[in-house]
C-alpha positions as CSV (number, residue, x, y, z in Angstrom):
1,M,-1.4,-38.0,-9.4
2,N,-2.3,-39.1,-5.9
3,R,0.6,-40.8,-4.2
4,F,-1.6,-42.9,-1.9
5,L,-3.4,-44.4,-4.8
6,I,-0.1,-45.3,-6.5
7,G,1.2,-47.0,-3.3
8,A,-2.3,-48.9,-2.8
9,G,-2.3,-50.2,-6.3
10,T,1.2,-51.4,-6.3
11,A,0.6,-53.1,-2.7
12,A,-2.4,-54.8,-4.1
13,M,-0.5,-56.4,-7.2
14,L,2.1,-57.7,-4.9
15,A,-0.5,-59.1,-2.6
16,T,-2.0,-61.1,-5.7
17,G,1.4,-62.0,-6.9
18,A,0.9,-60.0,-10.0
19,A,4.0,-58.5,-11.6
20,V,4.5,-54.8,-10.9
21,P,5.0,-52.8,-14.1
22,A,8.3,-51.2,-14.9
23,G,6.7,-47.9,-15.0
24,A,5.6,-48.2,-11.3
25,Q,9.1,-49.5,-10.3
26,Q,10.5,-46.3,-11.8
27,G,7.8,-44.1,-9.9
28,A,9.5,-44.4,-6.6
29,P,12.9,-42.8,-7.6
30,L,11.0,-39.9,-9.4
31,E,8.8,-39.5,-6.3
32,G,12.2,-39.0,-4.3
33,R,13.4,-36.4,-6.8
34,V,10.1,-34.7,-6.7
35,G,10.1,-34.7,-2.8
36,R,13.7,-33.4,-2.7
37,L,13.0,-30.6,-5.4
38,E,9.8,-29.4,-3.6
39,S,11.7,-29.3,-0.2
40,E,14.5,-27.2,-2.0
41,M,11.8,-25.0,-3.7
42,R,10.2,-24.2,-0.1
43,A,13.7,-23.6,1.3
44,V,14.4,-21.1,-1.5
45,Q,10.9,-19.4,-1.2
46,R,11.4,-19.1,2.6
47,K,14.6,-17.2,1.9
48,V,13.0,-15.0,-0.9
49,F,9.8,-14.4,1.2
50,P,11.0,-14.7,4.8
51,N,7.9,-12.9,6.3
52,G,5.0,-14.3,3.9
53,A,4.7,-17.9,3.7
54,A,1.4,-17.4,1.9
55,Q,3.3,-15.8,-0.9
56,M,5.0,-19.0,-1.9
57,V,4.3,-20.1,-5.4
58,E,3.1,-23.5,-6.3
59,P,5.1,-25.1,-9.1
60,Q,3.5,-25.5,-12.6
61,I,2.7,-29.1,-12.6
62,A,2.2,-29.2,-16.4
63,P,4.9,-27.8,-18.7
64,S,4.1,-26.3,-22.1
65,T,5.5,-29.3,-23.8
66,P,4.8,-32.7,-22.1
67,A,7.9,-34.7,-21.1
68,P,8.2,-37.8,-23.1
69,S,7.0,-41.0,-21.5
70,P,9.2,-44.0,-20.8
71,V,8.8,-46.8,-23.5
72,G,5.7,-48.9,-22.9
73,V,4.1,-46.5,-20.4
74,P,1.0,-44.4,-21.3
75,A,1.4,-40.5,-21.3
76,S,-1.1,-40.4,-18.5
77,S,0.8,-42.8,-16.2
78,A,2.1,-41.9,-12.9
79,V,5.7,-41.9,-14.3
80,A,4.6,-39.3,-16.9
81,D,3.1,-37.1,-14.4
82,L,6.0,-37.4,-12.1
83,S,8.5,-36.6,-15.0
84,S,6.5,-33.3,-15.8
85,R,6.6,-32.3,-12.1
86,V,10.4,-33.0,-12.0
87,T,11.0,-31.0,-15.3
88,S,8.9,-28.0,-14.1
89,L,10.4,-27.9,-10.5
90,E,13.9,-28.0,-12.0
91,Q,13.1,-25.2,-14.4
92,Q,11.6,-23.0,-11.5
93,M,14.6,-23.7,-9.3
94,A,17.0,-22.5,-11.9
95,S,14.9,-19.3,-12.4
96,M,14.7,-18.6,-8.8
97,T,18.4,-19.2,-8.3
98,G,19.3,-16.7,-11.0
99,Q,16.9,-14.1,-9.5
100,I,18.6,-14.4,-6.1
101,E,22.0,-14.2,-7.5
102,L,21.1,-10.9,-9.3
103,T,19.6,-9.5,-6.1
104,Q,22.7,-10.3,-4.2
105,H,24.8,-8.5,-6.9
106,K,22.6,-5.4,-6.6
107,L,22.9,-5.3,-2.9
108,R,26.6,-5.7,-2.9
109,M,27.0,-2.8,-5.3
110,L,24.7,-0.6,-3.1
111,E,26.9,-1.7,0.1
112,E,30.0,-0.8,-1.8
113,Q,28.7,2.6,-3.0
114,F,27.4,3.5,0.7
115,T,30.7,2.3,2.3
116,A,32.7,4.7,-0.1
117,Y,30.4,7.6,0.7
118,R,30.6,7.2,4.4
119,T,34.4,6.8,4.3
120,A,34.6,10.0,2.2
121,T,32.4,11.8,4.5
122,D,34.2,10.7,7.7
123,A,37.5,11.8,6.3
124,K,36.1,15.2,5.4
125,L,34.6,15.7,8.8
126,A,37.9,14.7,10.4
127,A,39.6,17.3,8.4
128,G,37.1,20.0,9.4
129,A,35.4,20.3,5.9
130,A,31.7,20.2,4.9
131,P,30.2,16.6,4.6
132,A,30.4,15.1,1.2
133,S,27.1,15.3,-1.0
134,P,24.9,12.1,-0.8
135,V,25.4,9.4,-3.4
136,P,23.9,10.7,-6.8
137,A,20.5,9.5,-7.6
138,A,21.5,8.2,-10.9
139,D,24.2,6.0,-9.1
140,V,21.6,4.7,-6.7
141,A,19.1,4.0,-9.4
142,A,21.6,1.9,-11.1
143,T,21.4,-0.6,-8.3
144,G,17.8,-1.3,-8.6
145,D,14.9,-0.4,-6.4
146,V,16.8,-0.1,-3.1
147,R,17.4,3.6,-1.9
148,V,19.7,4.9,0.5
149,P,17.5,6.6,3.4
150,T,18.1,10.3,3.7
151,A,17.9,12.3,6.9
152,P,14.3,13.8,7.5
153,R,14.1,17.5,6.6
154,P,13.7,20.0,9.4
155,A,10.3,21.6,9.9
156,P,10.0,24.9,8.2
157,T,10.0,27.9,10.3
158,P,7.3,30.4,10.2
159,T,7.5,33.0,7.7
160,A,7.1,36.7,8.3
161,A,3.7,36.7,6.7
162,V,2.5,33.8,9.0
163,A,4.1,35.5,12.1
164,G,2.2,38.5,11.1
165,V,-1.3,36.7,11.4
166,E,-2.5,37.8,14.8
167,K,-3.3,35.2,17.4
168,P,-6.7,36.0,19.2
169,D,-6.9,36.2,23.0
170,T,-10.5,36.0,24.0
171,G,-9.8,34.1,27.1
172,D,-11.4,30.9,25.7
173,A,-8.6,28.6,24.7
174,A,-10.7,26.5,22.4
175,E,-12.3,29.6,20.8
176,D,-8.7,31.2,20.4
177,A,-7.2,28.0,18.7
178,Y,-10.1,27.7,16.2
179,L,-9.9,31.5,15.3
180,Y,-6.2,31.4,14.8
181,G,-6.7,28.5,12.4
182,Y,-9.5,30.4,10.7
183,R,-7.2,33.6,10.3
184,L,-4.5,31.6,8.7
185,W,-6.9,29.9,6.3
186,A,-8.4,33.3,5.4
187,A,-4.7,34.4,4.7
188,K,-4.3,31.5,2.4
189,K,-1.7,30.0,4.6
190,Y,-3.0,26.5,4.0
191,P,-0.3,24.2,5.4
192,E,-0.2,26.3,8.5
193,A,-3.8,26.5,8.9
194,Q,-4.1,22.7,8.6
195,A,-1.6,22.2,11.3
196,Q,-3.3,24.6,13.6
197,L,-6.8,23.3,12.9
198,K,-5.7,19.7,13.4
199,K,-4.2,20.6,16.7
200,M,-7.3,22.4,17.8
201,V,-9.6,19.3,17.3
202,A,-6.9,17.1,19.0
203,D,-6.8,19.5,22.1
204,F,-10.4,20.3,22.3
205,P,-12.4,17.4,20.9
206,K,-15.4,18.3,23.1
207,S,-15.7,21.9,22.2
208,R,-18.5,23.0,20.0
209,R,-15.8,24.6,17.9
210,A,-14.4,21.2,17.1
211,S,-16.9,20.7,14.4
212,F,-16.0,24.2,12.9
213,A,-12.3,23.4,13.0
214,Q,-12.7,19.9,11.4
215,N,-14.9,21.1,8.6
216,L,-12.5,24.1,8.0
217,L,-9.6,21.7,8.0
218,G,-11.3,19.9,5.0
219,R,-11.6,23.2,3.3
220,A,-8.0,24.1,3.8
221,Y,-7.1,20.9,2.2
222,L,-9.6,21.4,-0.7
223,D,-8.3,25.0,-1.3
224,D,-4.7,23.6,-1.1
225,G,-5.5,21.4,-4.0
226,K,-5.6,18.1,-1.9
227,P,-9.2,16.6,-2.5
228,S,-8.3,13.2,-1.2
229,L,-7.1,14.7,2.3
230,A,-10.0,16.9,2.2
231,S,-12.6,14.1,1.6
232,I,-11.2,12.3,4.7
233,A,-11.4,15.5,6.8
234,F,-15.1,16.1,5.9
235,Y,-16.1,12.5,6.3
236,D,-14.4,12.5,9.8
237,N,-16.4,15.5,10.9
238,Y,-19.7,13.8,9.8
239,K,-18.7,10.6,11.5
240,K,-17.2,12.0,14.7
241,Y,-19.7,15.1,15.2
242,P,-22.9,14.2,13.4
243,D,-24.8,16.7,15.6
244,G,-22.1,19.4,15.2
245,E,-23.0,22.8,13.6
246,R,-20.8,22.1,10.6
247,A,-21.8,18.4,9.8
248,P,-24.1,19.4,7.0
249,D,-21.5,21.7,5.5
250,S,-18.9,18.9,5.7
251,L,-21.4,16.5,3.7
252,F,-21.7,19.2,1.0
253,Y,-18.1,19.9,0.7
254,L,-17.4,16.2,0.8
255,G,-19.4,16.0,-2.5
256,S,-17.4,18.7,-3.9
257,A,-14.2,16.9,-3.1
258,L,-15.4,13.7,-4.6
259,M,-16.3,15.6,-7.8
260,K,-12.7,16.8,-8.0
261,L,-11.8,13.2,-7.6
262,N,-13.9,12.3,-10.7
263,K,-16.4,10.3,-8.6
264,P,-19.8,11.7,-9.4
265,A,-21.6,8.7,-8.5
266,D,-20.2,8.8,-4.9
267,A,-20.9,12.6,-4.8
268,C,-24.5,11.9,-5.6
269,K,-24.8,9.4,-2.8
270,V,-23.3,12.0,-0.4
271,Y,-25.8,14.7,-1.6
272,G,-28.7,12.2,-0.9
273,E,-27.3,11.5,2.6
274,L,-27.2,15.2,3.3
275,T,-30.9,15.7,2.2
276,D,-32.0,12.5,4.0
277,V,-30.3,13.4,7.3
278,Y,-30.4,17.2,7.5
279,G,-33.1,18.3,5.0
280,D,-35.1,20.1,7.7
281,K,-32.2,21.8,9.2
282,I,-30.2,23.2,6.3
283,S,-30.7,26.7,5.0
284,A,-32.5,27.6,1.7
285,G,-29.2,28.6,0.3
286,M,-27.7,25.3,1.1
287,K,-30.6,23.5,-0.5
288,A,-30.3,25.5,-3.6
289,D,-26.4,24.8,-3.7
290,V,-27.2,21.1,-3.2
291,A,-29.8,21.0,-6.1
292,K,-27.3,22.7,-8.3
293,A,-24.4,20.3,-7.3
294,R,-26.8,17.4,-8.1
295,T,-27.4,18.7,-11.6
296,T,-23.6,19.1,-12.1
297,A,-23.0,15.5,-11.1
298,K,-26.0,14.4,-13.1
299,C,-27.6,12.6,-10.3
300,K,-30.8,10.7,-10.9
């Protein structure tokens, strides 16, 4: 109910000397309660969502069971509408208050556990013993969704097998960086190959080998069972180096990655793009591979 219309109607009745209905006289106190509850609701929501005002929920105006109307006042009157809003707001305030109390309880439990862990660890360190083990996962899970942050794991040191992959020394830094990544990939040392190939592209973005390295990065992800990362690497090669020597290959393998992601319709679009853009440049062998891939994907 529009408050402006309520006020205007009441003023008009007073101006003409007409008696103001009892329901309208009761509307003002109800409006005051509604305004107060809405203000409290916004304050609670700002506390719950301090960084997201847009996430504030609007109160449900109409409850499932309409509130009884005052005697002699129609159910659709301003008093009935305001009564419904008051009831709904009071219910939501009670629900939100309960949620806040539960969250505060969980946070207190977590703080107590972490304080106990830190105290025990400090005591052991002071005594020259090894640090205590972290808080058990089961205990942390019992406090809710909050997790105690753990220290990052150190980067793995190269294994003997990776160290045994010979680094090339041709005198061309870009060429050497790519060839070393290629040798790591050929040795099936996929994580090491990925790191090396990414570094090569970052260090030598204008080298002709950048297209080779970016394409091989996608293949390293694909061979490592990571088709999502592979699709990103292949698409980046096509986007950044459309004239690169391995851009057509990246589109073909992008289709393969999309098939592994169970997206045949998208793969068909990629095969179409490959044919439209590079149809005159790709080899007969790749054309045959594309035709076979389109059949597998059931492209139209």
